[in-house]
C-alpha positions as CSV (number, residue, x, y, z in Angstrom):
1,M,63.1,81.0,-1.1
2,M,64.9,84.4,-0.7
3,G,68.5,84.2,0.2
4,R,70.9,86.7,1.9
5,N,70.4,90.2,0.5
6,Q,71.8,93.5,1.1
7,T,70.3,96.8,-0.6
8,R,70.2,100.4,0.0
9,Q,66.4,101.3,1.0
10,D,64.6,103.9,-1.4
11,R,61.1,102.7,-0.7
12,D,59.0,105.5,1.0
13,M,61.8,106.0,3.7
14,P,61.4,108.8,6.2
15,D,63.7,111.8,5.8
16,G,67.3,110.9,6.6
17,G,66.4,107.2,5.8
18,D,68.8,107.2,2.7
19,S,71.7,106.9,5.0
20,F,70.6,103.5,5.9
21,T,71.4,100.2,4.6
22,I,69.4,97.1,5.3
23,A,70.6,93.4,5.0
24,T,68.6,90.2,5.2
25,H,70.3,87.1,7.1
26,A,69.2,83.5,6.5
27,S,70.5,82.7,9.8
28,I,70.7,84.8,13.2
29,A,74.2,83.5,13.6
30,E,75.2,85.9,10.6
31,I,74.6,88.8,13.1
32,D,77.1,89.3,16.1
33,P,75.2,88.5,19.3
34,A,76.4,91.8,20.9
35,D,75.0,93.9,18.1
36,W,71.8,91.9,18.3
37,D,71.6,92.3,21.9
38,A,72.4,95.8,22.2
39,C,69.3,96.5,20.0
40,A,66.9,94.1,21.9
41,G,67.9,94.8,25.1
42,A,68.1,92.9,28.2
43,D,64.0,92.8,29.6
44,N,62.5,90.1,27.2
45,P,64.6,86.9,26.9
46,F,62.6,85.8,23.9
47,V,64.0,88.3,21.6
48,S,67.7,87.7,22.7
49,H,70.2,86.3,20.3
50,A,70.6,83.1,22.4
51,F,66.9,82.2,22.3
52,L,66.4,82.9,18.6
53,K,69.7,80.8,17.9
54,A,68.8,78.1,19.9
55,L,65.6,77.5,17.8
56,E,67.7,77.7,14.6
57,E,70.6,75.5,16.1
58,S,68.2,72.8,17.6
59,G,66.3,72.3,14.2
60,S,63.2,73.7,15.7
61,V,63.2,76.6,13.3
62,R,64.2,75.7,9.7
63,P,63.2,76.4,6.1
64,D,61.9,73.0,5.5
65,T,59.4,73.1,8.1
66,G,57.9,76.4,6.8
67,W,60.1,78.8,9.0
68,G,62.7,80.7,6.7
69,P,64.8,82.9,8.7
70,H,65.2,86.3,7.0
71,H,66.3,88.6,9.9
72,L,66.7,92.2,9.2
73,S,69.5,94.2,10.3
74,L,69.9,98.1,9.8
75,R,73.4,99.8,9.5
76,G,74.2,103.4,9.5
77,P,76.9,105.1,7.4
78,D,79.6,103.9,9.5
79,Q,78.4,100.5,8.9
80,R,77.5,99.9,12.7
81,I,74.2,97.9,13.3
82,L,71.5,100.3,14.7
83,A,68.6,98.1,14.7
84,V,67.3,94.5,13.9
85,A,64.1,92.6,13.6
86,P,63.3,88.9,13.7
87,L,61.7,88.2,10.5
88,Y,60.6,84.7,8.8
89,L,59.3,83.6,5.5
90,K,56.4,81.5,6.6
91,G,54.9,78.7,4.3
92,H,51.9,78.1,6.5
93,S,50.3,79.6,9.8
94,H,51.1,77.1,12.4
95,G,52.9,78.4,15.7
96,E,51.9,82.0,15.5
97,Y,49.0,82.0,17.9
98,V,47.5,84.9,15.7
99,F,45.1,83.2,13.5
100,D,44.6,84.1,9.7
101,W,43.5,80.8,8.3
102,G,40.2,82.3,7.1
103,W,42.2,85.1,5.5
104,A,44.3,82.8,3.6
105,D,41.6,80.8,2.7
106,A,39.7,83.9,1.3
107,Y,42.7,85.1,-0.5
108,E,43.3,81.7,-2.4
109,R,39.6,81.5,-3.3
110,A,40.1,84.8,-5.0
111,G,42.8,83.4,-7.0
112,G,45.8,84.5,-5.0
113,Q,48.8,82.9,-3.4
114,Y,48.7,83.5,0.4
115,Y,52.0,81.7,1.3
116,P,54.5,82.3,1.7
117,K,54.3,85.4,3.7
118,L,56.4,87.5,5.9
119,L,56.3,87.1,9.6
120,S,57.9,89.1,12.4
121,A,57.5,87.5,15.6
122,V,59.2,84.9,18.0
123,P,58.3,81.4,16.7
124,F,55.8,79.4,18.9
125,T,55.8,82.1,21.4
126,P,52.7,84.2,22.0
127,V,54.6,87.0,24.1
128,T,54.5,90.6,23.7
129,G,57.8,92.2,23.1
130,P,59.9,94.4,21.0
131,R,60.1,93.4,17.2
132,L,61.5,96.8,15.7
133,M,64.4,96.9,18.0
134,V,67.0,99.8,18.0
135,R,69.9,100.6,19.9
136,H,69.4,103.0,22.7
137,D,71.5,105.6,21.4
138,G,69.9,105.3,17.8
139,E,67.6,107.3,16.1
140,T,64.7,105.3,17.2
141,G,61.6,106.4,15.0
142,L,63.8,106.6,11.9
143,A,65.2,103.2,12.3
144,K,62.1,101.6,13.2
145,K,60.4,103.0,10.2
146,A,63.2,102.0,7.9
147,L,63.0,98.2,9.3
148,A,59.1,98.5,8.6
149,S,60.0,100.0,5.0
150,G,62.4,97.1,4.4
151,M,59.8,94.6,5.1
152,M,57.7,96.3,2.6
153,Q,60.2,96.5,0.1
154,L,61.0,92.7,0.5
155,S,57.3,91.8,0.2
156,E,56.7,93.7,-3.0
157,R,60.0,92.6,-4.6
158,Y,59.2,88.9,-4.1
159,G,55.4,89.2,-4.8
160,L,54.4,88.0,-1.2
161,S,51.0,88.4,-0.2
162,S,51.2,89.9,3.3
163,I,53.6,91.0,6.2
164,H,52.4,90.1,9.6
165,I,54.1,91.4,13.1
166,N,52.6,89.6,16.0
167,F,52.6,90.5,19.7
168,L,54.1,93.8,19.3
169,E,54.5,96.6,22.0
170,D,52.1,99.6,21.9
171,Q,54.4,102.2,20.8
172,D,55.4,100.0,17.8
173,M,51.8,99.5,16.9
174,D,50.9,103.3,16.7
175,L,54.1,103.7,14.4
176,L,53.2,100.9,12.0
177,E,49.7,102.2,11.6
178,E,51.2,105.6,10.4
179,L,52.7,103.4,7.6
180,G,49.5,101.7,6.8
181,F,49.7,98.6,8.7
182,L,46.2,97.4,10.2
183,R,46.2,96.7,13.9
184,R,44.6,93.5,15.3
185,T,43.3,93.2,18.9
186,G,43.7,90.0,20.7
187,M,43.7,89.1,24.4
188,Q,45.4,87.2,27.1
189,F,45.3,86.9,30.9
190,H,48.1,88.5,32.9
191,W,48.8,88.4,36.7
192,H,50.0,91.8,38.2
193,N,52.0,92.0,41.3
194,D,50.5,94.9,43.6
195,G,53.5,94.8,45.8
196,Y,52.5,91.5,47.5
197,E,55.0,90.1,50.1
198,S,53.5,86.4,49.9
199,F,51.2,84.3,48.2
200,D,48.6,84.7,51.2
201,D,48.9,88.4,50.7
202,F,47.8,88.2,47.3
203,L,45.0,85.8,48.2
204,D,44.0,88.4,50.8
205,A,43.1,90.7,47.8
206,L,40.7,88.6,46.4
207,A,37.2,88.3,47.2
208,S,36.4,85.6,50.0
209,R,34.8,83.0,47.8
210,K,37.6,83.2,45.1
211,R,40.4,83.2,47.9
212,K,38.8,79.7,49.5
213,S,38.6,78.1,46.1
214,I,42.1,78.6,45.2
215,R,43.1,77.4,48.7
216,K,41.0,74.4,48.2
217,E,42.9,73.6,44.9
218,R,46.0,74.1,46.4
219,D,45.4,71.8,49.3
220,K,43.8,69.2,47.1
221,V,47.3,69.0,45.0
222,K,49.2,68.2,48.2
223,A,46.7,65.9,49.4
224,A,47.2,63.8,46.4
225,G,50.8,63.4,47.6
226,I,52.2,65.7,44.9
227,E,55.3,67.8,45.7
228,M,56.1,70.9,43.7
229,K,59.8,71.8,42.8
230,R,61.0,75.3,41.3
231,L,64.4,74.8,39.5
232,T,66.5,77.3,37.7
233,G,70.2,78.1,37.1
234,D,72.6,75.3,38.1
235,E,69.6,73.4,39.6
236,L,68.7,72.5,36.1
237,K,70.1,69.0,34.9
238,P,69.7,66.9,31.8
239,H,67.3,64.3,33.4
240,H,65.0,67.0,34.2
241,W,64.7,67.9,30.6
242,D,64.3,64.2,29.7
243,H,61.1,64.1,31.8
244,F,59.7,67.5,30.7
245,Y,60.4,66.7,27.0
246,Q,58.5,63.5,27.3
247,F,55.6,65.3,29.1
248,Y,56.0,68.0,26.2
249,I,55.5,65.5,23.4
250,D,52.6,63.6,24.9
251,T,50.5,66.6,25.5
252,Y,51.2,67.5,21.8
253,D,50.3,64.1,20.9
254,R,47.1,64.3,22.5
255,K,45.9,67.7,21.5
256,W,47.9,69.4,18.9
257,G,49.9,66.7,16.7
258,A,53.6,67.3,16.1
259,P,55.5,69.3,18.7
260,Y,57.3,72.2,17.4
261,L,60.5,72.0,19.8
262,T,63.0,69.4,19.3
263,R,64.8,67.8,22.5
264,A,68.2,69.9,21.4
265,F,66.4,73.0,22.1
266,F,66.1,72.3,25.8
267,D,69.9,71.6,26.1
268,I,70.6,74.7,24.4
269,L,68.5,76.4,26.7
270,Q,70.2,74.8,29.6
271,A,73.6,75.5,28.5
272,R,73.0,79.3,27.4
273,M,70.2,80.6,29.3
274,A,69.7,78.6,32.8
275,D,69.5,81.7,34.6
276,K,66.8,83.0,32.7
277,T,64.9,79.6,32.9
278,L,62.5,78.5,35.4
279,L,61.2,74.7,35.3
280,V,58.5,73.7,37.7
281,M,58.4,70.0,38.3
282,A,55.7,67.9,39.9
283,Y,56.5,64.9,41.8
284,R,54.6,61.9,43.4
285,D,56.3,59.5,45.2
286,D,59.7,60.8,44.2
287,H,58.5,60.1,40.5
288,P,58.4,63.2,37.9
289,I,54.6,63.4,36.6
290,A,54.4,67.1,35.0
291,G,56.3,70.3,34.3
292,A,55.7,73.8,33.3
293,L,58.4,75.9,31.6
294,N,58.8,79.5,32.3
295,L,61.3,82.0,31.0
296,I,62.5,85.0,33.5
297,G,62.4,88.7,32.2
298,S,63.7,91.8,34.1
299,D,60.3,92.4,35.5
300,T,58.0,89.5,34.1
301,L,57.7,85.8,34.2
302,Y,56.5,84.1,31.2
303,G,54.7,80.9,31.3
304,R,55.6,78.8,28.3
305,N,54.9,75.0,28.0
306,W,53.3,72.5,30.0
307,G,53.2,68.5,30.0
308,C,51.7,65.9,32.3
309,D,51.9,62.0,32.2
310,G,48.1,61.9,33.4
311,N,45.1,63.5,35.0
312,Y,45.6,65.0,38.3
313,K,43.1,67.3,39.5
314,F,44.1,71.0,39.9
315,L,47.6,70.1,39.0
316,H,47.8,72.2,35.9
317,F,46.6,75.5,38.0
318,E,49.2,74.6,40.5
319,A,52.2,74.1,38.1
320,C,51.4,76.9,35.7
321,Y,49.8,79.6,37.6
322,Y,50.1,79.3,41.3
323,Q,53.9,78.6,41.2
324,A,54.5,81.2,38.9
325,I,52.6,83.8,41.2
326,D,54.9,82.6,44.1
327,F,58.2,82.8,42.2
328,A,57.1,86.1,40.9
329,I,56.5,87.5,44.5
330,E,59.7,86.0,45.7
331,R,61.7,87.7,42.8
332,G,59.7,90.9,42.9
333,L,58.7,90.6,39.5
334,K,55.7,92.8,38.4
335,R,53.7,90.5,36.1
336,V,53.2,86.8,35.2
337,E,52.4,86.3,31.5
338,A,50.5,82.9,31.2
339,G,50.3,82.5,27.3
340,T,47.2,82.7,25.2
341,Q,43.7,81.8,25.7
342,G,42.0,80.2,28.8
343,Q,39.1,82.1,30.7
344,H,39.7,79.9,33.6
345,K,42.9,82.1,34.2
346,L,40.6,85.1,35.5
347,Q,39.4,83.3,38.5
348,R,42.9,82.7,39.7
349,G,44.0,86.2,39.4
350,Y,44.8,86.7,35.9
351,L,43.2,89.6,34.2
352,P,42.2,90.1,30.5
353,T,44.9,92.2,28.8
354,P,44.9,93.5,25.1
355,T,47.5,92.3,22.7
356,W,48.4,93.8,19.3
357,S,49.5,92.6,16.0
358,A,49.8,94.3,12.6
359,H,49.3,93.3,9.1
360,W,50.0,95.0,5.7
361,C,48.9,93.8,2.2
362,P,49.9,95.4,-1.0
363,D,46.4,94.6,-2.6
364,P,44.1,97.2,-1.9
365,S,40.9,95.2,-2.2
366,F,42.2,92.6,0.4
367,T,43.4,95.3,2.7
368,R,39.9,96.4,2.7
369,A,38.4,93.3,3.1
370,I,40.8,92.5,6.3
371,E,40.1,96.0,7.5
372,R,36.3,95.6,7.6
373,F,36.8,92.2,9.5
374,L,39.2,93.8,11.9
375,I,36.9,96.6,12.7
376,Q,34.2,94.1,13.7
377,E,36.5,91.8,15.6
378,R,38.0,94.7,17.4
379,R,34.7,95.9,18.7
380,E,33.8,92.3,19.9
381,Q,37.4,91.9,21.6
382,D,37.0,95.3,23.4
383,Y,33.3,94.2,24.4
384,L,34.8,90.9,25.8
385,I,37.8,92.3,27.7
386,K,35.5,95.1,29.3
387,A,32.7,92.3,30.3
388,L,35.6,90.0,31.7
389,S,37.3,92.8,33.6
390,E,34.0,93.3,35.4
391,Q,34.4,89.7,36.6
392,S,37.6,90.3,38.3
393,P,38.1,87.9,41.4
394,F,39.5,90.8,43.2
395,K,37.7,92.7,46.1
396,R,35.6,95.5,45.0
397,E,36.2,99.0,46.0
398,N,33.3,100.5,47.9
């Protein structure tokens, strides 16, 4: 396991890069929150110091579960932090939502050791956002290239198989391709606010059959005696998290095995990020039966975890999709990102949207094999996105 390390960077650095110093940090607590957030910005709550620290402090992210923090900080000649990147030494590929199990198997069958690998991402969070994060007054392109070069140097120094940067923004993907990273295309379903004033206003934009179907689903939930509540800020109380956590672990027990997040994580989230948190709770006869966790960005609502104590028809759609749209319209948010997978989201107004990840391997033969795979996969994803877009539930313009 790599420890804290500070070094001058001299590997393939851009012009002027010799004035940078990069350090790795075994905990985000080693970096001042003000410095980190000055680089991360305020738009995306998942890359905030508070969220990443909550993961570590709660024990949800720690080396003995295969998540070893190795965050990067980049300092200029005056030793001020100019840029940062969330970075982990991974002993497996769980909790990433960009699947490379086949790559790992092929690499190890060829005699290599795929794990550990380096991952720049937000643990357990398939949300697009900044990964190479630079102060607004910094030399953005130069600093981002220095961070990426630092990752490559770490990978080579410790003999690691690969670097993976997941759910990154378009401009960073373009920059990383220039440095030799390979682009991988994924897909999610996002809802876009076209200036709607109400949920009914959104429904009016849909084709008649789709509009009627959604109204029927919402009516069925109400007819079942289920009441929905949206809680944020001071409305959130420990007993809400007690119920939600039980729903959360029950869902993991049924579908995926051990849950990633500890109960302590949600207490920390309430204490430090309550105003960025939306918890949708469902009640029947005043008894909580389901919940959906969302985080609130500057212009986007991000749907994350869901859980339920039983099987209630259409409740998942109501709690995770329709309540999120209602909230986004009320707050004037531009988008709702409802997580990974799920073509059923399309008929509920969430449209296919490409996502990106970047991958680098120092082994040329393995790189060529991955590149061939990604070319074919990208063609298939592009075709799928186009085909699904043609099935949009919105009215067609004549």
